C-alpha positions in Angstrom: -9.9 -76.6 2.0 -13.5 -76.1 0.9 -13.3 -72.4 1.9 -10.0 -72.1 -0.1 -11.6 -73.7 -3.2 -14.7 -71.4 -2.9 -12.4 -68.4 -2.7 -10.5 -69.5 -5.8 -13.8 -70.0 -7.7 -15.0 -66.5 -6.7 -11.8 -65.0 -7.8 -12.0 -66.8 -11.2 -15.6 -65.6 -11.7 -14.6 -62.1 -10.8 -11.7 -62.2 -13.3 -14.1 -63.7 -15.9 -16.7 -61.0 -15.3 -14.0 -58.3 -15.7 -12.8 -59.9 -18.9 -16.3 -60.2 -20.3 -17.0 -56.5 -19.4 -13.7 -55.4 -20.9 -14.4 -57.4 -24.1 -18.0 -56.0 -24.2 -16.7 -52.4 -23.9 -14.1 -53.1 -26.5 -16.7 -54.4 -29.0 -19.0 -51.5 -28.2 -16.4 -48.9 -28.9 -15.2 -50.8 -32.0 -18.7 -50.6 -33.4 -19.9 -47.3 -31.9 -17.0 -45.1 -32.6 -16.8 -45.8 -36.4 -20.6 -45.6 -36.6 -20.4 -42.2 -34.9 -17.4 -40.9 -36.8 -18.7 -42.0 -40.2 -22.5 -41.7 -40.0 -23.4 -39.3 -37.1 -21.0 -36.5 -36.5 -20.4 -35.7 -40.2 -24.0 -34.7 -40.4 -24.4 -33.1 -36.9 -24.3 -29.6 -38.2 -23.6 -26.7 -35.9 -24.8 -23.2 -36.6 -22.4 -21.1 -34.6 -23.2 -17.5 -33.6 -20.2 -15.3 -33.4 -20.7 -11.7 -32.4 -17.7 -9.5 -33.3 -16.9 -5.9 -32.6 -14.8 -4.4 -35.5 -12.8 -1.3 -34.5 -13.2 0.4 -37.9 -16.8 -0.6 -38.6 -19.1 2.3 -39.2 -22.3 2.4 -37.0 -24.4 2.1 -40.1 -23.3 -1.5 -40.3 -24.2 -2.5 -36.7 -26.0 -5.8 -36.8 -24.6 -6.7 -40.3 -24.8 -10.5 -40.6 -22.3 -12.5 -42.6 -22.8 -16.3 -42.9 -19.6 -18.2 -43.6 -19.6 -21.5 -45.5 -16.3 -23.3 -46.0 -14.9 -26.5 -47.4 -18.2 -27.8 -48.9 -16.3 -30.6 -50.7 -19.4 -31.4 -52.7 -19.0 -35.0 -54.0 -21.2 -38.0 -54.6 -20.9 -39.1 -51.0 -22.6 -36.0 -49.7 -26.3 -36.9 -49.2 -28.6 -34.6 -51.1 -30.8 -33.9 -48.0 -27.7 -32.7 -46.1 -26.8 -30.3 -48.9 -30.4 -29.0 -48.9 -30.2 -28.5 -45.2 -27.0 -26.5 -45.5 -28.7 -24.1 -47.9 -31.9 -24.0 -45.8 -30.0 -23.3 -42.5 -27.9 -20.6 -44.2 -31.0 -18.8 -45.5 -32.7 -19.0 -42.1 -30.0 -16.9 -40.7 -31.2 -13.9 -42.8 -27.7 -13.0 -44.0 -26.7 -9.6 -45.4 -23.9 -11.5 -47.1 -22.9 -15.2 -47.6 -19.1 -15.8 -47.7 -17.7 -19.0 -49.1 -14.0 -19.6 -48.1 -12.9 -22.2 -50.6 -12.9 -25.9 -51.5 -16.3 -26.0 -53.1 -15.3 -29.3 -54.6 -12.7 -32.0 -53.9 -12.2 -33.2 -57.5 -14.1 -33.6 -60.8 -16.1 -30.4 -60.8 -17.6 -31.4 -64.1 -19.3 -34.3 -62.5 -20.9 -32.2 -59.8 -21.5 -28.9 -61.6 -25.2 -29.1 -62.1 -25.7 -30.2 -58.5 -23.6 -27.4 -57.0 -25.2 -24.8 -59.2 -28.7 -25.9 -58.2 -27.7 -25.6 -54.5 -25.7 -22.4 -54.5 -28.2 -20.6 -56.7 -30.8 -21.0 -53.8 -28.7 -18.9 -51.4 -30.6 -15.8 -50.5 -28.7 -12.5 -50.6 -25.4 -11.5 -52.1 -22.8 -14.3 -52.1 -19.0 -14.0 -52.5 -16.4 -16.7 -52.6 -12.7 -17.5 -52.9 -11.2 -20.7 -54.2 -9.3 -23.2 -52.1 -6.5 -25.7 -52.8 -8.8 -28.5 -54.0 -10.6 -26.1 -56.3 -7.2 -25.3 -57.9 -6.1 -28.9 -57.9 -9.2 -30.0 -59.8 -10.0 -27.2 -62.3 -10.2 -23.6 -61.2 -11.6 -22.4 -64.5 -14.5 -24.8 -64.1 -15.1 -24.0 -60.5 -15.2 -20.3 -61.3 -17.7 -21.1 -64.1 -19.9 -22.9 -61.5 -19.7 -19.9 -59.2 -20.7 -17.6 -62.0 -23.6 -19.8 -63.1 -24.7 -19.8 -59.4 -24.7 -16.0 -59.1 -21.8 -16.2 -56.7 -19.1 -13.5 -57.1 -15.5 -14.8 -57.1 -13.5 -12.2 -55.2 -10.1 -14.0 -55.4 -7.5 -11.1 -55.4 -10.4 -8.7 -55.5 -12.7 -6.5 -53.4 -16.4 -6.4 -52.9 -17.6 -3.0 -51.6 -20.8 -2.5 -49.6 -22.2 1.0 -49.0 -24.8 2.3 -46.6 -25.2 6.0 -47.4 -21.7 7.3 -46.9 -20.5 4.4 -44.8 -18.3 1.6 -46.3 -17.6 -2.0 -45.6 -15.1 -3.9 -47.8 -15.0 -7.7 -48.3 -11.8 -8.6 -49.9 -10.4 -12.0 -50.9 -7.2 -13.6 -51.9 -6.9 -16.5 -54.2 -5.5 -19.8 -52.8 -2.2 -19.5 -50.9 -1.1 -23.2 -51.3 -1.6 -22.9 -55.0 0.6 -19.8 -55.0 -2.3 -17.8 -56.5 -2.7 -15.2 -53.6 -1.8 -11.6 -54.4 -2.3 -9.5 -51.3 -0.5 -6.5 -52.9 -3.1 -6.5 -55.7 -5.9 -6.6 -53.2 -4.5 -3.7 -51.2 -4.2 -1.7 -54.4 -7.9 -2.1 -55.0 -8.9 -1.6 -51.4 -10.3 1.9 -50.5 -8.5 3.6 -47.6 -11.7 4.3 -45.6 -14.0 1.7 -44.0 -13.7 -1.6 -42.2 -12.1 -4.4 -44.3 -12.6 -8.1 -44.0 -10.4 -10.7 -45.8 -11.5 -14.1 -47.1 -8.4 -16.4 -47.2 -8.9 -20.2 -47.5 -5.7 -21.0 -45.5 -5.9 -19.6 -42.0 -2.1 -19.3 -41.3 -2.0 -16.6 -44.0 -3.1 -14.3 -41.1 0.6 -14.0 -40.1 1.1 -12.2 -43.4 -2.2 -10.3 -43.4 -1.6 -8.8 -39.9 1.5 -7.0 -41.1 -0.7 -4.8 -43.3 -2.7 -3.5 -40.3 -5.6 -2.9 -42.8 -8.0 -5.7 -42.0 -10.2 -6.1 -39.0 -11.0 -9.8 -39.7 -9.7 -12.7 -41.6 -12.2 -15.5 -42.4 -10.7 -18.9 -43.3 -11.4 -22.6 -43.5 -9.1 -25.4 -44.9 -8.3 -27.2 -41.6 -11.7 -28.9 -41.1 -10.9 -28.3 -37.5 -8.6 -31.3 -37.8 -11.6 -33.4 -39.0 -10.6 -36.2 -36.6 -9.4 -35.0 -33.2 -8.5 -36.4 -29.8 -11.2 -34.9 -27.7 -10.1 -32.1 -25.4 -6.6 -32.4 -26.6 -5.5 -31.7 -30.2 -5.9 -32.7 -33.9 -3.2 -35.2 -34.8 -3.2 -34.3 -38.5 -3.5 -30.7 -39.8 -2.8 -29.6 -43.4 -0.1 -27.2 -44.4 -1.0 -23.5 -43.8 -3.5 -24.5 -41.0 -1.3 -25.5 -38.1 -1.2 -22.2 -36.2 -4.9 -21.3 -36.3 -6.7 -24.6 -36.9 -10.2 -23.9 -35.4 -12.2 -21.0 -33.9 -11.3 -17.4 -33.1 -7.9 -15.9 -32.5 -6.6 -12.4 -31.8 -3.4 -11.6 -33.7 -2.3 -8.1 -32.8 -5.0 -5.9 -34.3 -6.5 -8.7 -36.5 -9.3 -11.1 -35.6 -8.7 -14.4 -37.3 -11.5 -17.0 -37.5 -11.2 -20.6 -38.8 -14.4 -22.3 -39.8 -14.4 -26.2 -39.4 -16.0 -26.6 -42.7 -18.8 -28.8 -43.8 -17.5 -31.5 -46.1 -14.7 -34.0 -45.6 -11.7 -35.5 -47.3 -10.3 -39.0 -46.9 -11.0 -40.9 -44.5 -14.4 -39.1 -44.8 -15.1 -39.2 -41.1 -15.4 -36.6 -38.3 -14.7 -37.0 -34.7 -14.6 -34.1 -32.2 -14.9 -31.6 -35.1 -18.6 -31.1 -36.1 -19.4 -29.4 -39.5 -20.0 -25.7 -39.0 -21.9 -22.8 -40.4 -20.6 -19.6 -38.9 -22.9 -16.6 -38.4 -21.0 -13.4 -37.7 -23.0 -10.4 -36.3 -20.9 -7.3 -36.7 -20.9 -4.4 -34.2 -19.0 -1.1 -34.3 -16.8 0.0 -31.5 -18.7 3.3 -31.4 -21.8 1.4 -30.6 -20.1 -0.5 -27.7 -18.7 2.8 -26.3 -22.1 4.4 -26.6 
């Protein structure tokens, strides 16, 4: 009888310990995961190096460095030291060109104009940009004014040409797809026939249209935030329209390389999990160099 009671007590204690452990783990994750998602990962910036060989790149542009910033979403909630770090990290990459692929703001560009201009005007080297859906939903005229005041060239539905002696590299851009402002035919009409061409397009799934032209080596996009909140090693439960096929990272679509930057800022619920903010550094190489 005593042995049986002792056995029952041990079993109860074992169950109690398991319950306390499970409760402790539940409380830990209930506290730690929101803390991580709201206060740690959103500011755990990744500077990602992406070497790319472009088939039509002239050897004169070997080593050409483009730093991509996307989805800054500069609002009151973005801490000033973090914004300063973004600019500092970008300049430390010694870019030949900085490319901003849309969503500079989330809303109310008037409220944040002076802050954005103060930050973007510190970027070193030529800087080009296209607008995103949030820029259009807020006030595209004001966003363009902010870019102009920051010495950032808006290349929406336009082309920025770079020359090194007789060699050419073309950086084209389309205005926002979701806002029905993109005009790829207009871009193609402005694009010289010779030289490698790179397209900035805020929405990554536009690549399925771009690839049909067989004129671009690379499309650089953002928009998805990499899902912003993901189930680790599995998938992003929520992705915006025009970012469901190519949500994050590098893809090969026929003869087009498509790259989707996870962005820097956030939209509601203003948390990141499994999708760190990203600055992408592309180092371009010519196919002739690889063959040689």
